[in-house]
PDB file with SEQRES, HELIX, SHEET and CRYST1 records, atoms N, CA, C and O in Angstrom:
SEQRES   1 A   72  MET GLN LEU THR ALA VAL TYR ILE ALA ALA PRO GLU GLY          
SEQRES   2 A   72  GLY TYR THR ALA PHE ILE GLU GLU ILE PRO GLY ALA ILE          
SEQRES   3 A   72  SER GLU GLY GLU SER ILE GLU GLU ALA ARG GLU ASN LEU          
SEQRES   4 A   72  SER ASP ALA LEU ARG MET VAL LEU GLU CYS ASN ARG GLU          
SEQRES   5 A   72  LEU ALA ARG GLN THR GLU PRO ALA ALA ALA VAL ARG GLU          
SEQRES   6 A   72  ALA PHE GLU LEU ALA THR MET                                  
HELIX    1 AA1 ILE A   32  THR A   57  1                                  26    
SHEET    1 AA1 3 ALA A   5  ALA A   9  0                                        
SHEET    2 AA1 3 TYR A  15  ILE A  19 -1                                        
SHEET    3 AA1 3 ILE A  26  GLY A  29 -1                                        
CRYST1    1.000    1.000    1.000  90.00  90.00  90.00 P 1           1          
ATOM      1  N   MET A   1     -50.262 -17.942-186.660  1.00  0.00           N  
ATOM      2  CA  MET A   1     -50.745 -17.804-185.300  1.00  0.00           C  
ATOM      3  C   MET A   1     -51.268 -16.391-185.100  1.00  0.00           C  
ATOM      4  O   MET A   1     -50.652 -15.421-185.542  1.00  0.00           O  
ATOM      5  N   GLN A   2     -52.383 -16.286-184.448  1.00  0.00           N  
ATOM      6  CA  GLN A   2     -52.944 -14.982-184.127  1.00  0.00           C  
ATOM      7  C   GLN A   2     -52.850 -14.738-182.632  1.00  0.00           C  
ATOM      8  O   GLN A   2     -52.968 -15.664-181.829  1.00  0.00           O  
ATOM      9  N   LEU A   3     -52.638 -13.489-182.272  1.00  0.00           N  
ATOM     10  CA  LEU A   3     -52.644 -13.075-180.870  1.00  0.00           C  
ATOM     11  C   LEU A   3     -53.955 -12.366-180.586  1.00  0.00           C  
ATOM     12  O   LEU A   3     -54.672 -11.977-181.508  1.00  0.00           O  
ATOM     13  N   THR A   4     -54.269 -12.199-179.300  1.00  0.00           N  
ATOM     14  CA  THR A   4     -55.530 -11.583-178.910  1.00  0.00           C  
ATOM     15  C   THR A   4     -55.289 -10.205-178.317  1.00  0.00           C  
ATOM     16  O   THR A   4     -54.653 -10.072-177.271  1.00  0.00           O  
ATOM     17  N   ALA A   5     -55.801  -9.175-178.994  1.00  0.00           N  
ATOM     18  CA  ALA A   5     -55.737  -7.809-178.474  1.00  0.00           C  
ATOM     19  C   ALA A   5     -57.033  -7.532-177.711  1.00  0.00           C  
ATOM     20  O   ALA A   5     -58.123  -7.860-178.179  1.00  0.00           O  
ATOM     21  N   VAL A   6     -56.900  -6.929-176.541  1.00  0.00           N  
ATOM     22  CA  VAL A   6     -58.051  -6.601-175.707  1.00  0.00           C  
ATOM     23  C   VAL A   6     -58.084  -5.082-175.539  1.00  0.00           C  
ATOM     24  O   VAL A   6     -57.065  -4.463-175.234  1.00  0.00           O  
ATOM     25  N   TYR A   7     -59.251  -4.494-175.740  1.00  0.00           N  
ATOM     26  CA  TYR A   7     -59.434  -3.047-175.609  1.00  0.00           C  
ATOM     27  C   TYR A   7     -60.460  -2.804-174.515  1.00  0.00           C  
ATOM     28  O   TYR A   7     -61.561  -3.354-174.547  1.00  0.00           O  
ATOM     29  N   ILE A   8     -60.093  -1.981-173.555  1.00  0.00           N  
ATOM     30  CA  ILE A   8     -60.977  -1.676-172.430  1.00  0.00           C  
ATOM     31  C   ILE A   8     -61.200  -0.172-172.388  1.00  0.00           C  
ATOM     32  O   ILE A   8     -60.251   0.609-172.324  1.00  0.00           O  
ATOM     33  N   ALA A   9     -62.461   0.219-172.425  1.00  0.00           N  
ATOM     34  CA  ALA A   9     -62.789   1.644-172.356  1.00  0.00           C  
ATOM     35  C   ALA A   9     -62.384   2.190-170.987  1.00  0.00           C  
ATOM     36  O   ALA A   9     -62.716   1.604-169.956  1.00  0.00           O  
ATOM     37  N   ALA A  10     -61.674   3.302-170.983  1.00  0.00           N  
ATOM     38  CA  ALA A  10     -61.246   3.946-169.739  1.00  0.00           C  
ATOM     39  C   ALA A  10     -62.326   4.913-169.271  1.00  0.00           C  
ATOM     40  O   ALA A  10     -62.937   5.585-170.102  1.00  0.00           O  
ATOM     41  N   PRO A  11     -62.579   5.005-167.972  1.00  0.00           N  
ATOM     42  CA  PRO A  11     -63.618   5.900-167.455  1.00  0.00           C  
ATOM     43  C   PRO A  11     -63.410   7.357-167.863  1.00  0.00           C  
ATOM     44  O   PRO A  11     -64.377   8.092-168.062  1.00  0.00           O  
ATOM     45  N   GLU A  12     -62.152   7.774-167.988  1.00  0.00           N  
ATOM     46  CA  GLU A  12     -61.856   9.165-168.344  1.00  0.00           C  
ATOM     47  C   GLU A  12     -61.853   9.382-169.854  1.00  0.00           C  
ATOM     48  O   GLU A  12     -61.619  10.495-170.325  1.00  0.00           O  
ATOM     49  N   GLY A  13     -62.113   8.323-170.607  1.00  0.00           N  
ATOM     50  CA  GLY A  13     -62.128   8.395-172.063  1.00  0.00           C  
ATOM     51  C   GLY A  13     -60.966   7.640-172.651  1.00  0.00           C  
ATOM     52  O   GLY A  13     -59.962   7.409-171.976  1.00  0.00           O  
ATOM     53  N   GLY A  14     -61.091   7.261-173.881  1.00  0.00           N  
ATOM     54  CA  GLY A  14     -60.049   6.508-174.546  1.00  0.00           C  
ATOM     55  C   GLY A  14     -60.097   5.036-174.177  1.00  0.00           C  
ATOM     56  O   GLY A  14     -61.052   4.565-173.560  1.00  0.00           O  
ATOM     57  N   TYR A  15     -59.056   4.322-174.564  1.00  0.00           N  
ATOM     58  CA  TYR A  15     -58.994   2.883-174.355  1.00  0.00           C  
ATOM     59  C   TYR A  15     -57.617   2.459-173.884  1.00  0.00           C  
ATOM     60  O   TYR A  15     -56.602   3.020-174.298  1.00  0.00           O  
ATOM     61  N   THR A  16     -57.596   1.465-173.015  1.00  0.00           N  
ATOM     62  CA  THR A  16     -56.380   0.757-172.656  1.00  0.00           C  
ATOM     63  C   THR A  16     -56.375  -0.503-173.508  1.00  0.00           C  
ATOM     64  O   THR A  16     -57.419  -1.125-173.703  1.00  0.00           O  
ATOM     65  N   ALA A  17     -55.214  -0.880-174.013  1.00  0.00           N  
ATOM     66  CA  ALA A  17     -55.112  -2.055-174.877  1.00  0.00           C  
ATOM     67  C   ALA A  17     -53.947  -2.921-174.430  1.00  0.00           C  
ATOM     68  O   ALA A  17     -52.911  -2.418-173.995  1.00  0.00           O  
ATOM     69  N   PHE A  18     -54.132  -4.231-174.545  1.00  0.00           N  
ATOM     70  CA  PHE A  18     -53.036  -5.146-174.259  1.00  0.00           C  
ATOM     71  C   PHE A  18     -53.198  -6.411-175.080  1.00  0.00           C  
ATOM     72  O   PHE A  18     -54.284  -6.717-175.572  1.00  0.00           O  
ATOM     73  N   ILE A  19     -52.098  -7.143-175.220  1.00  0.00           N  
ATOM     74  CA  ILE A  19     -52.123  -8.421-175.909  1.00  0.00           C  
ATOM     75  C   ILE A  19     -52.069  -9.497-174.838  1.00  0.00           C  
ATOM     76  O   ILE A  19     -51.116  -9.568-174.061  1.00  0.00           O  
ATOM     77  N   GLU A  20     -53.106 -10.337-174.804  1.00  0.00           N  
ATOM     78  CA  GLU A  20     -53.235 -11.347-173.751  1.00  0.00           C  
ATOM     79  C   GLU A  20     -52.004 -12.241-173.619  1.00  0.00           C  
ATOM     80  O   GLU A  20     -51.579 -12.549-172.506  1.00  0.00           O  
ATOM     81  N   GLU A  21     -51.446 -12.647-174.720  1.00  0.00           N  
ATOM     82  CA  GLU A  21     -50.387 -13.646-174.707  1.00  0.00           C  
ATOM     83  C   GLU A  21     -48.983 -13.084-174.469  1.00  0.00           C  
ATOM     84  O   GLU A  21     -48.046 -13.858-174.271  1.00  0.00           O  
ATOM     85  N   ILE A  22     -48.818 -11.782-174.483  1.00  0.00           N  
ATOM     86  CA  ILE A  22     -47.488 -11.170-174.359  1.00  0.00           C  
ATOM     87  C   ILE A  22     -47.468 -10.208-173.172  1.00  0.00           C  
ATOM     88  O   ILE A  22     -47.912  -9.067-173.299  1.00  0.00           O  
ATOM     89  N   PRO A  23     -46.959 -10.655-172.015  1.00  0.00           N  
ATOM     90  CA  PRO A  23     -46.882  -9.746-170.873  1.00  0.00           C  
ATOM     91  C   PRO A  23     -46.072  -8.501-171.233  1.00  0.00           C  
ATOM     92  O   PRO A  23     -45.017  -8.602-171.860  1.00  0.00           O  
ATOM     93  N   GLY A  24     -46.554  -7.360-170.845  1.00  0.00           N  
ATOM     94  CA  GLY A  24     -45.848  -6.109-171.084  1.00  0.00           C  
ATOM     95  C   GLY A  24     -46.261  -5.388-172.346  1.00  0.00           C  
ATOM     96  O   GLY A  24     -45.912  -4.220-172.520  1.00  0.00           O  
ATOM     97  N   ALA A  25     -46.995  -6.045-173.239  1.00  0.00           N  
ATOM     98  CA  ALA A  25     -47.459  -5.392-174.474  1.00  0.00           C  
ATOM     99  C   ALA A  25     -48.757  -4.661-174.150  1.00  0.00           C  
ATOM    100  O   ALA A  25     -49.852  -5.187-174.350  1.00  0.00           O  
ATOM    101  N   ILE A  26     -48.614  -3.447-173.650  1.00  0.00           N  
ATOM    102  CA  ILE A  26     -49.741  -2.642-173.165  1.00  0.00           C  
ATOM    103  C   ILE A  26     -49.627  -1.246-173.745  1.00  0.00           C  
ATOM    104  O   ILE A  26     -48.530  -0.702-173.865  1.00  0.00           O  
ATOM    105  N   SER A  27     -50.763  -0.668-174.103  1.00  0.00           N  
ATOM    106  CA  SER A  27     -50.756   0.694-174.619  1.00  0.00           C  
ATOM    107  C   SER A  27     -52.125   1.321-174.376  1.00  0.00           C  
ATOM    108  O   SER A  27     -52.954   0.783-173.643  1.00  0.00           O  
ATOM    109  N   GLU A  28     -52.339   2.473-175.011  1.00  0.00           N  
ATOM    110  CA  GLU A  28     -53.613   3.169-174.886  1.00  0.00           C  
ATOM    111  C   GLU A  28     -53.803   4.065-176.094  1.00  0.00           C  
ATOM    112  O   GLU A  28     -52.888   4.258-176.896  1.00  0.00           O  
ATOM    113  N   GLY A  29     -54.992   4.604-176.210  1.00  0.00           N  
ATOM    114  CA  GLY A  29     -55.287   5.532-177.297  1.00  0.00           C  
ATOM    115  C   GLY A  29     -56.643   6.168-177.089  1.00  0.00           C  
ATOM    116  O   GLY A  29     -57.461   5.669-176.317  1.00  0.00           O  
ATOM    117  N   GLU A  30     -56.879   7.265-177.773  1.00  0.00           N  
ATOM    118  CA  GLU A  30     -58.160   7.967-177.666  1.00  0.00           C  
ATOM    119  C   GLU A  30     -59.286   7.198-178.343  1.00  0.00           C  
ATOM    120  O   GLU A  30     -60.448   7.341-177.961  1.00  0.00           O  
ATOM    121  N   SER A  31     -58.959   6.385-179.340  1.00  0.00           N  
ATOM    122  CA  SER A  31     -59.940   5.550-180.039  1.00  0.00           C  
ATOM    123  C   SER A  31     -59.375   4.136-180.122  1.00  0.00           C  
ATOM    124  O   SER A  31     -58.191   3.928-179.856  1.00  0.00           O  
ATOM    125  N   ILE A  32     -60.205   3.166-180.487  1.00  0.00           N  
ATOM    126  CA  ILE A  32     -59.697   1.804-180.649  1.00  0.00           C  
ATOM    127  C   ILE A  32     -58.655   1.770-181.762  1.00  0.00           C  
ATOM    128  O   ILE A  32     -57.657   1.058-181.650  1.00  0.00           O  
ATOM    129  N   GLU A  33     -58.870   2.522-182.821  1.00  0.00           N  
ATOM    130  CA  GLU A  33     -57.912   2.548-183.916  1.00  0.00           C  
ATOM    131  C   GLU A  33     -56.551   3.055-183.458  1.00  0.00           C  
ATOM    132  O   GLU A  33     -55.519   2.477-183.801  1.00  0.00           O  
ATOM    133  N   GLU A  34     -56.549   4.141-182.679  1.00  0.00           N  
ATOM    134  CA  GLU A  34     -55.290   4.684-182.168  1.00  0.00           C  
ATOM    135  C   GLU A  34     -54.658   3.710-181.181  1.00  0.00           C  
ATOM    136  O   GLU A  34     -53.443   3.510-181.197  1.00  0.00           O  
ATOM    137  N   ALA A  35     -55.468   3.107-180.328  1.00  0.00           N  
ATOM    138  CA  ALA A  35     -54.948   2.123-179.372  1.00  0.00           C  
ATOM    139  C   ALA A  35     -54.337   0.938-180.110  1.00  0.00           C  
ATOM    140  O   ALA A  35     -53.308   0.413-179.684  1.00  0.00           O  
ATOM    141  N   ARG A  36     -54.954   0.507-181.210  1.00  0.00           N  
ATOM    142  CA  ARG A  36     -54.438  -0.606-182.011  1.00  0.00           C  
ATOM    143  C   ARG A  36     -53.061  -0.261-182.593  1.00  0.00           C  
ATOM    144  O   ARG A  36     -52.138  -1.073-182.536  1.00  0.00           O  
ATOM    145  N   GLU A  37     -52.933   0.935-183.144  1.00  0.00           N  
ATOM    146  CA  GLU A  37     -51.641   1.365-183.697  1.00  0.00           C  
ATOM    147  C   GLU A  37     -50.578   1.436-182.603  1.00  0.00           C  
ATOM    148  O   GLU A  37     -49.452   0.975-182.789  1.00  0.00           O  
ATOM    149  N   ASN A  38     -50.947   2.016-181.466  1.00  0.00           N  
ATOM    150  CA  ASN A  38     -50.004   2.131-180.351  1.00  0.00           C  
ATOM    151  C   ASN A  38     -49.637   0.755-179.798  1.00  0.00           C  
ATOM    152  O   ASN A  38     -48.503   0.539-179.369  1.00  0.00           O  
ATOM    153  N   LEU A  39     -50.589  -0.168-179.808  1.00  0.00           N  
ATOM    154  CA  LEU A  39     -50.337  -1.516-179.315  1.00  0.00           C  
ATOM    155  C   LEU A  39     -49.348  -2.240-180.224  1.00  0.00           C  
ATOM    156  O   LEU A  39     -48.504  -2.998-179.745  1.00  0.00           O  
ATOM    157  N   SER A  40     -49.445  -2.015-181.501  1.00  0.00           N  
ATOM    158  CA  SER A  40     -48.493  -2.598-182.443  1.00  0.00           C  
ATOM    159  C   SER A  40     -47.077  -2.111-182.128  1.00  0.00           C  
ATOM    160  O   SER A  40     -46.134  -2.902-182.135  1.00  0.00           O  
ATOM    161  N   ASP A  41     -46.926  -0.827-181.854  1.00  0.00           N  
ATOM    162  CA  ASP A  41     -45.626  -0.270-181.470  1.00  0.00           C  
ATOM    163  C   ASP A  41     -45.147  -0.865-180.148  1.00  0.00           C  
ATOM    164  O   ASP A  41     -43.967  -1.185-180.000  1.00  0.00           O  
ATOM    165  N   ALA A  42     -46.057  -1.013-179.191  1.00  0.00           N  
ATOM    166  CA  ALA A  42     -45.699  -1.566-177.882  1.00  0.00           C  
ATOM    167  C   ALA A  42     -45.207  -3.007-178.025  1.00  0.00           C  
ATOM    168  O   ALA A  42     -44.227  -3.394-177.390  1.00  0.00           O  
ATOM    169  N   LEU A  43     -45.882  -3.795-178.852  1.00  0.00           N  
ATOM    170  CA  LEU A  43     -45.457  -5.182-179.071  1.00  0.00           C  
ATOM    171  C   LEU A  43     -44.067  -5.221-179.695  1.00  0.00           C  
ATOM    172  O   LEU A  43     -43.218  -6.010-179.280  1.00  0.00           O  
ATOM    173  N   ARG A  44     -43.840  -4.389-180.670  1.00  0.00           N  
ATOM    174  CA  ARG A  44     -42.532  -4.338-181.320  1.00  0.00           C  
ATOM    175  C   ARG A  44     -41.446  -3.988-180.289  1.00  0.00           C  
ATOM    176  O   ARG A  44     -40.373  -4.591-180.294  1.00  0.00           O  
ATOM    177  N   MET A  45     -41.717  -3.034-179.421  1.00  0.00           N  
ATOM    178  CA  MET A  45     -40.733  -2.625-178.411  1.00  0.00           C  
ATOM    179  C   MET A  45     -40.471  -3.739-177.401  1.00  0.00           C  
ATOM    180  O   MET A  45     -39.325  -3.951-177.004  1.00  0.00           O  
ATOM    181  N   VAL A  46     -41.515  -4.454-176.979  1.00  0.00           N  
ATOM    182  CA  VAL A  46     -41.339  -5.567-176.037  1.00  0.00           C  
ATOM    183  C   VAL A  46     -40.444  -6.634-176.657  1.00  0.00           C  
ATOM    184  O   VAL A  46     -39.521  -7.127-176.009  1.00  0.00           O  
ATOM    185  N   LEU A  47     -40.713  -6.989-177.909  1.00  0.00           N  
ATOM    186  CA  LEU A  47     -39.912  -8.018-178.571  1.00  0.00           C  
ATOM    187  C   LEU A  47     -38.466  -7.565-178.765  1.00  0.00           C  
ATOM    188  O   LEU A  47     -37.542  -8.355-178.570  1.00  0.00           O  
ATOM    189  N   GLU A  48     -38.262  -6.322-179.140  1.00  0.00           N  
ATOM    190  CA  GLU A  48     -36.899  -5.801-179.306  1.00  0.00           C  
ATOM    191  C   GLU A  48     -36.152  -5.787-177.976  1.00  0.00           C  
ATOM    192  O   GLU A  48     -34.977  -6.149-177.914  1.00  0.00           O  
ATOM    193  N   CYS A  49     -36.832  -5.373-176.923  1.00  0.00           N  
ATOM    194  CA  CYS A  49     -36.212  -5.332-175.589  1.00  0.00           C  
ATOM    195  C   CYS A  49     -35.847  -6.739-175.128  1.00  0.00           C  
ATOM    196  O   CYS A  49     -34.752  -6.957-174.609  1.00  0.00           O  
ATOM    197  N   ASN A  50     -36.759  -7.699-175.314  1.00  0.00           N  
ATOM    198  CA  ASN A  50     -36.475  -9.081-174.919  1.00  0.00           C  
ATOM    199  C   ASN A  50     -35.291  -9.640-175.703  1.00  0.00           C  
ATOM    200  O   ASN A  50     -34.462 -10.366-175.153  1.00  0.00           O  
ATOM    201  N   ARG A  51     -35.216  -9.301-176.984  1.00  0.00           N  
ATOM    202  CA  ARG A  51     -34.101  -9.758-177.817  1.00  0.00           C  
ATOM    203  C   ARG A  51     -32.781  -9.204-177.271  1.00  0.00           C  
ATOM    204  O   ARG A  51     -31.805  -9.944-177.145  1.00  0.00           O  
ATOM    205  N   GLU A  52     -32.748  -7.927-176.952  1.00  0.00           N  
ATOM    206  CA  GLU A  52     -31.522  -7.312-176.435  1.00  0.00           C  
ATOM    207  C   GLU A  52     -31.128  -7.905-175.085  1.00  0.00           C  
ATOM    208  O   GLU A  52     -29.949  -8.161-174.840  1.00  0.00           O  
ATOM    209  N   LEU A  53     -32.103  -8.123-174.216  1.00  0.00           N  
ATOM    210  CA  LEU A  53     -31.795  -8.723-172.909  1.00  0.00           C  
ATOM    211  C   LEU A  53     -31.234 -10.127-173.068  1.00  0.00           C  
ATOM    212  O   LEU A  53     -30.294 -10.505-172.369  1.00  0.00           O  
ATOM    213  N   ALA A  54     -31.804 -10.899-173.982  1.00  0.00           N  
ATOM    214  CA  ALA A  54     -31.313 -12.260-174.215  1.00  0.00           C  
ATOM    215  C   ALA A  54     -29.885 -12.229-174.734  1.00  0.00           C  
ATOM    216  O   ALA A  54     -29.057 -13.038-174.316  1.00  0.00           O  
ATOM    217  N   ARG A  55     -29.588 -11.311-175.633  1.00  0.00           N  
ATOM    218  CA  ARG A  55     -28.241 -11.237-176.220  1.00  0.00           C  
ATOM    219  C   ARG A  55     -27.187 -10.839-175.192  1.00  0.00           C  
ATOM    220  O   ARG A  55     -26.017 -11.195-175.337  1.00  0.00           O  
ATOM    221  N   GLN A  56     -27.583 -10.113-174.164  1.00  0.00           N  
ATOM    222  CA  GLN A  56     -26.635  -9.699-173.130  1.00  0.00           C  
ATOM    223  C   GLN A  56     -26.206 -10.869-172.253  1.00  0.00           C  
ATOM    224  O   GLN A  56     -25.124 -10.838-171.667  1.00  0.00           O  
ATOM    225  N   THR A  57     -27.045 -11.902-172.156  1.00  0.00           N  
ATOM    226  CA  THR A  57     -26.746 -13.003-171.242  1.00  0.00           C  
ATOM    227  C   THR A  57     -26.425 -14.320-171.939  1.00  0.00           C  
ATOM    228  O   THR A  57     -26.048 -15.285-171.275  1.00  0.00           O  
ATOM    229  N   GLU A  58     -26.565 -14.382-173.258  1.00  0.00           N  
ATOM    230  CA  GLU A  58     -26.311 -15.649-173.945  1.00  0.00           C  
ATOM    231  C   GLU A  58     -24.812 -15.849-174.167  1.00  0.00           C  
ATOM    232  O   GLU A  58     -24.061 -14.880-174.281  1.00  0.00           O  
ATOM    233  N   PRO A  59     -24.388 -17.099-174.226  1.00  0.00           N  
ATOM    234  CA  PRO A  59     -22.966 -17.364-174.468  1.00  0.00           C  
ATOM    235  C   PRO A  59     -22.563 -16.973-175.887  1.00  0.00           C  
ATOM    236  O   PRO A  59     -23.399 -16.932-176.789  1.00  0.00           O  
ATOM    237  N   ALA A  60     -21.283 -16.690-176.075  1.00  0.00           N  
ATOM    238  CA  ALA A  60     -20.778 -16.268-177.383  1.00  0.00           C  
ATOM    239  C   ALA A  60     -21.018 -17.334-178.454  1.00  0.00           C  
ATOM    240  O   ALA A  60     -21.173 -16.999-179.628  1.00  0.00           O  
ATOM    241  N   ALA A  61     -21.050 -18.597-178.069  1.00  0.00           N  
ATOM    242  CA  ALA A  61     -21.206 -19.683-179.033  1.00  0.00           C  
ATOM    243  C   ALA A  61     -22.677 -19.993-179.346  1.00  0.00           C  
ATOM    244  O   ALA A  61     -22.962 -20.974-180.034  1.00  0.00           O  
ATOM    245  N   ALA A  62     -23.590 -19.193-178.866  1.00  0.00           N  
ATOM    246  CA  ALA A  62     -25.009 -19.451-179.118  1.00  0.00           C  
ATOM    247  C   ALA A  62     -25.297 -19.397-180.615  1.00  0.00           C  
ATOM    248  O   ALA A  62     -24.710 -18.598-181.345  1.00  0.00           O  
ATOM    249  N   VAL A  63     -26.201 -20.252-181.055  1.00  0.00           N  
ATOM    250  CA  VAL A  63     -26.599 -20.293-182.462  1.00  0.00           C  
ATOM    251  C   VAL A  63     -27.956 -19.610-182.585  1.00  0.00           C  
ATOM    252  O   VAL A  63     -28.888 -19.918-181.842  1.00  0.00           O  
ATOM    253  N   ARG A  64     -28.054 -18.678-183.532  1.00  0.00           N  
ATOM    254  CA  ARG A  64     -29.311 -17.950-183.766  1.00  0.00           C  
ATOM    255  C   ARG A  64     -29.823 -18.271-185.151  1.00  0.00           C  
ATOM    256  O   ARG A  64     -29.039 -18.438-186.086  1.00  0.00           O  
ATOM    257  N   GLU A  65     -31.147 -18.360-185.288  1.00  0.00           N  
ATOM    258  CA  GLU A  65     -31.776 -18.526-186.591  1.00  0.00           C  
ATOM    259  C   GLU A  65     -33.177 -17.914-186.546  1.00  0.00           C  
ATOM    260  O   GLU A  65     -33.758 -17.746-185.474  1.00  0.00           O  
ATOM    261  N   ALA A  66     -33.698 -17.590-187.702  1.00  0.00           N  
ATOM    262  CA  ALA A  66     -35.076 -17.073-187.782  1.00  0.00           C  
ATOM    263  C   ALA A  66     -36.018 -18.209-187.416  1.00  0.00           C  
ATOM    264  O   ALA A  66     -35.767 -19.369-187.741  1.00  0.00           O  
ATOM    265  N   PHE A  67     -37.099 -17.864-186.738  1.00  0.00           N  
ATOM    266  CA  PHE A  67     -38.080 -18.853-186.300  1.00  0.00           C  
ATOM    267  C   PHE A  67     -39.460 -18.329-186.652  1.00  0.00           C  
ATOM    268  O   PHE A  67     -39.881 -17.282-186.158  1.00  0.00           O  
ATOM    269  N   GLU A  68     -40.153 -19.049-187.496  1.00  0.00           N  
ATOM    270  CA  GLU A  68     -41.497 -18.643-187.890  1.00  0.00           C  
ATOM    271  C   GLU A  68     -42.504 -19.530-187.194  1.00  0.00           C  
ATOM    272  O   GLU A  68     -42.422 -20.756-187.270  1.00  0.00           O  
ATOM    273  N   LEU A  69     -43.447 -18.917-186.521  1.00  0.00           N  
ATOM    274  CA  LEU A  69     -44.441 -19.662-185.771  1.00  0.00           C  
ATOM    275  C   LEU A  69     -45.625 -19.961-186.666  1.00  0.00           C  
ATOM    276  O   LEU A  69     -46.336 -19.049-187.090  1.00  0.00           O  
ATOM    277  N   ALA A  70     -45.838 -21.219-186.952  1.00  0.00           N  
ATOM    278  CA  ALA A  70     -46.946 -21.622-187.812  1.00  0.00           C  
ATOM    279  C   ALA A  70     -48.213 -21.772-186.976  1.00  0.00           C  
ATOM    280  O   ALA A  70     -48.155 -21.942-185.758  1.00  0.00           O  
ATOM    281  N   THR A  71     -49.339 -21.707-187.644  1.00  0.00           N  
ATOM    282  CA  THR A  71     -50.623 -21.880-186.973  1.00  0.00           C  
ATOM    283  C   THR A  71     -50.708 -23.277-186.384  1.00  0.00           C  
ATOM    284  O   THR A  71     -50.370 -24.266-187.036  1.00  0.00           O  
ATOM    285  N   MET A  72     -51.160 -23.340-185.150  1.00  0.00           N  
ATOM    286  CA  MET A  72     -51.304 -24.641-184.492  1.00  0.00           C  
ATOM    287  C   MET A  72     -52.692 -25.183-184.704  1.00  0.00           C  
ATOM    288  O   MET A  72     -53.009 -26.272-184.225  1.00  0.00           O  
TER     289      MET A  72                                                      
END                                                                             
């Protein structure tokens, strides 16, 4: 599965970047390349934060397993 990264040129220079499918995965950079690298870090942080929040509220008996998303 592929996600969609969107890069928008900022009036003051640089780019704002976000991933359409993942709310909160937003970053910026002076170039598209820098914005892409920063966006990768932002996505990783969003997923880690969501994982921690889920673990705080899930029952002790919850079953966890790796889940790989295949191309649809």
